[in-house]
VEXDREN-2710 file (C-alpha; in Angstrom, 1 decimal):
% VEXDREN-2710
k/r/px/py/pz
1/MET/0.0/0.0/0.0
2/SER/1.1/3.6/-0.7
3/PRO/1.9/5.8/2.2
4/ALA/-1.0/8.0/3.4
5/PRO/-0.9/11.6/2.2
6/THR/0.8/14.2/4.3
7/ILE/0.9/18.0/4.3
8/ASP/3.9/19.8/2.9
9/GLN/2.7/23.4/2.7
10/LEU/-0.2/25.6/3.8
11/LEU/-0.5/28.7/1.7
12/VAL/-1.6/31.7/3.8
13/ALA/-2.5/35.2/2.5
14/ASP/-1.2/37.2/5.5
15/PRO/2.1/39.1/5.2
16/PRO/5.0/37.5/7.1
17/GLU/5.3/40.5/9.5
18/ARG/1.8/39.9/10.8
19/TRP/2.7/36.3/11.8
20/ARG/5.9/37.5/13.4
21/GLU/3.8/39.9/15.5
22/ALA/1.8/36.9/16.6
23/GLY/5.0/35.2/17.9
24/PHE/6.0/33.1/14.9
25/GLN/9.5/33.0/13.5
26/ALA/9.5/33.5/9.7
27/GLU/12.4/33.8/7.3
28/GLY/11.2/35.7/4.3
29/ASP/7.8/34.3/3.4
30/LEU/8.5/30.9/5.0
31/CYS/7.4/29.9/8.5
32/VAL/8.2/26.2/9.5
33/VAL/6.2/24.7/12.3
34/GLY/7.0/21.1/13.0
35/THR/6.8/19.1/9.7
36/VAL/4.7/21.7/7.9
37/ARG/5.8/24.8/5.9
38/LEU/3.6/27.9/6.0
39/ARG/4.1/29.9/2.9
40/LEU/3.0/33.5/3.7
41/GLY/2.1/36.5/1.6
42/ASN/-0.2/34.9/-1.0
43/ALA/-3.1/36.7/-2.6
44/GLY/-6.5/36.3/-1.1
45/ARG/-7.6/35.8/2.5
46/GLY/-7.0/33.1/5.1
47/ILE/-5.6/29.7/4.0
48/VAL/-5.8/29.9/0.2
49/GLY/-4.4/26.4/-0.6
50/TRP/-2.1/23.6/0.4
51/SER/0.2/21.0/-1.1
52/LEU/0.1/17.3/-0.2
53/ARG/2.4/14.4/-0.7
54/GLY/1.0/11.1/-1.8
55/ALA/-2.6/12.1/-2.7
56/SER/-4.0/9.9/-5.5
57/THR/-6.0/12.9/-6.8
58/LEU/-5.9/16.6/-6.4
59/ASP/-9.7/16.9/-6.7
60/LEU/-10.5/17.3/-3.0
61/ASP/-14.0/18.7/-3.1
62/GLY/-12.9/22.2/-3.8
63/LEU/-9.9/22.4/-1.4
64/PRO/-7.2/24.2/-3.6
65/THR/-4.6/21.5/-3.7
66/THR/-1.2/21.0/-5.4
67/ALA/1.0/17.9/-5.4
68/SER/4.4/17.9/-3.6
69/THR/7.4/15.6/-3.5
70/HIS/9.4/17.7/-1.1
71/PRO/10.6/15.9/2.1
72/PRO/9.5/17.3/5.5
73/PRO/11.7/20.1/6.8
74/PRO/14.4/19.1/9.4
75/ALA/13.1/18.9/12.9
76/SER/13.7/21.9/15.1
77/ALA/14.3/21.6/18.8
78/GLU/13.4/25.2/19.4
79/PRO/9.7/26.3/19.8
80/HIS/8.5/29.5/18.2
81/PRO/8.5/32.6/20.5
82/ASN/4.8/31.9/21.1
83/GLY/5.5/28.3/22.2
84/ALA/4.3/26.6/19.0
85/ILE/6.2/23.4/18.3
86/ALA/4.0/21.7/15.7
87/ILE/0.6/21.8/14.0
88/ASP/-2.0/19.9/16.0
89/HIS/-4.8/20.1/13.4
90/VAL/-6.0/21.9/10.3
91/VAL/-9.7/22.7/10.1
92/ALA/-11.8/22.7/7.0
93/PHE/-15.5/23.5/6.7
94/THR/-17.9/21.9/4.3
95/PRO/-21.7/22.2/3.5
96/ASP/-21.8/18.4/3.0
97/LEU/-19.7/16.3/5.4
98/ASP/-20.6/13.0/3.8
99/ARG/-19.7/14.2/0.3
100/THR/-16.3/15.7/1.4
101/THR/-15.4/12.7/3.5
102/ALA/-16.0/10.4/0.6
103/THR/-14.0/12.5/-1.7
104/LEU/-11.0/12.7/0.7
105/ARG/-11.1/8.9/1.3
106/THR/-11.0/8.4/-2.5
107/ALA/-7.8/10.5/-2.6
108/GLY/-6.2/8.2/0.0
109/LEU/-6.6/10.3/3.1
110/ASP/-6.8/8.2/6.3
111/LEU/-10.2/8.6/7.9
112/ARG/-10.0/7.8/11.6
113/ARG/-13.5/8.6/12.9
114/ILE/-16.6/10.6/12.4
115/ARG/-17.9/12.4/15.5
116/GLU/-21.7/12.7/15.6
117/GLU/-21.8/15.3/18.3
118/PRO/-22.1/19.1/18.2
119/THR/-19.1/21.4/18.8
120/PRO/-19.2/24.4/21.1
121/GLY/-19.5/26.5/18.0
122/GLY/-22.6/24.7/16.8
123/ALA/-21.2/22.4/14.1
124/PRO/-23.3/19.2/14.2
125/ARG/-20.7/16.7/13.0
126/GLN/-17.0/16.4/12.3
127/ALA/-14.7/13.9/10.5
128/PHE/-11.0/13.4/11.4
129/PHE/-8.3/12.4/9.0
130/ARG/-4.6/11.7/9.9
131/LEU/-2.0/13.2/7.6
132/GLY/1.2/12.2/9.1
133/ASP/1.8/14.2/12.3
134/VAL/-1.2/16.5/11.6
135/ILE/-5.0/15.9/12.0
136/LEU/-7.4/17.3/9.4
137/GLU/-10.7/18.1/11.1
138/VAL/-13.5/18.5/8.5
139/VAL/-16.5/20.2/10.0
140/GLN/-20.1/20.3/8.9
141/ALA/-20.8/24.0/8.6
142/PRO/-23.4/25.1/11.2
143/GLU/-26.9/26.1/9.9
144/GLY/-27.1/29.8/9.1
145/THR/-23.5/30.2/8.0
146/ARG/-22.6/31.3/4.5
147/ILE/-21.0/27.9/3.7
148/ALA/-24.1/26.0/4.9
149/GLU/-26.4/28.1/2.7
150/ASP/-25.0/26.6/-0.4
151/PRO/-25.2/22.8/-0.1
152/THR/-23.4/22.2/-3.4
153/GLY/-20.6/24.6/-2.6
154/PRO/-17.0/23.5/-2.0
155/ALA/-15.1/22.6/1.2
156/ARG/-12.8/25.4/2.5
157/LEU/-9.7/25.5/4.6
158/TRP/-10.4/27.6/7.6
159/GLY/-8.1/27.4/10.6
160/ILE/-5.0/26.0/12.2
161/SER/-4.5/24.8/15.8
162/PHE/-0.8/24.8/17.0
163/LEU/0.6/22.4/19.5
164/VAL/2.4/23.9/22.6
165/GLU/3.9/22.2/25.6
166/ASP/2.5/24.7/28.0
167/LEU/0.1/27.7/27.4
168/GLU/1.8/30.0/29.9
169/PRO/4.6/31.1/27.5
170/THR/1.9/31.6/24.8
171/VAL/-0.1/33.8/27.1
172/SER/2.9/35.7/28.2
173/THR/4.0/36.4/24.6
174/LEU/0.7/37.3/23.1
175/GLY/-1.0/39.0/26.0
176/ASP/-4.3/40.6/25.0
177/LEU/-4.1/39.1/21.5
178/LEU/-5.0/35.7/23.0
179/GLY/-8.3/34.6/24.4
180/GLU/-8.7/33.0/27.9
181/PRO/-7.3/29.4/28.0
182/LYS/-10.0/26.9/28.6
183/ALA/-10.5/23.1/28.6
184/ALA/-10.5/21.6/25.2
185/VAL/-13.0/19.0/23.9
186/GLN/-10.3/16.4/24.2
187/PRO/-9.9/15.4/27.9
188/GLY/-6.8/16.7/29.6
189/ARG/-6.0/19.4/27.1
190/GLU/-6.3/23.2/27.1
191/ILE/-6.9/25.6/24.2
192/ALA/-6.7/29.3/23.7
193/THR/-7.8/31.1/20.5
194/LEU/-6.0/34.0/18.9
195/ARG/-8.3/37.1/18.8
196/LYS/-9.2/38.9/15.6
197/GLU/-7.1/41.9/16.8
198/ALA/-4.0/39.9/15.9
199/GLY/-5.0/40.4/12.3
200/LEU/-4.5/36.9/10.9
201/GLY/-6.8/35.6/8.2
202/PRO/-7.1/32.0/9.3
203/ALA/-8.7/31.1/12.7
204/VAL/-5.7/30.3/14.9
205/ALA/-5.6/28.4/18.2
206/PHE/-3.0/27.0/20.5
207/MET/-3.4/23.6/22.3
208/THR/-1.5/21.7/24.9
209/GLY/-0.8/18.0/24.0
210/GLY/-2.3/16.5/27.1
211/PRO/-1.9/12.8/28.1
212/GLY/-3.3/11.5/24.8
213/GLY/-1.3/13.7/22.4
214/ILE/-3.0/14.3/19.1
215/THR/-4.1/10.8/18.4
216/VAL/-7.7/10.3/17.1
END
């Protein structure tokens, strides 16, 4: 069997200096977090695309995808100034979870489970795929949102949750730009969300690993 797909790059529209102000270390337009490269300064807003290794097709229900054969970047022992050491999960929204899940499975993505419970934000269901060290969380868009209003519309990359060993350095570095840490849905983990005042296009959160790590 071929190896399951993994993420090489996330293409983000924000200028690099905005991510530096949010406590990330970037050289030019490149910010490396764990095994994933963030390529900054693209046209558009938020996460405008990604590149994957090993996908059997690039037709991923509207997610803008290119193929990559680049190996993962060398591991770094140093966290970013905000404490980020890896990407815990990438979030995508879809108006039709069953459709998107089926498409991603056809492309070879490793579906681990479907959660038939609502999130605190009102999404009714989620599917979780493992892409190497990173989890892709595909969320059924809540009723009343723009994505849900068009049931035939594409899936969209929406947010990134970064893994930290401890939220205290993140709170200390980001101050008022960071929301109050709270218990995550996963037992034993904490999460804090970056506020809109930070000026980043994607939704960004920071999570502790907890006793169970990022397994699903």
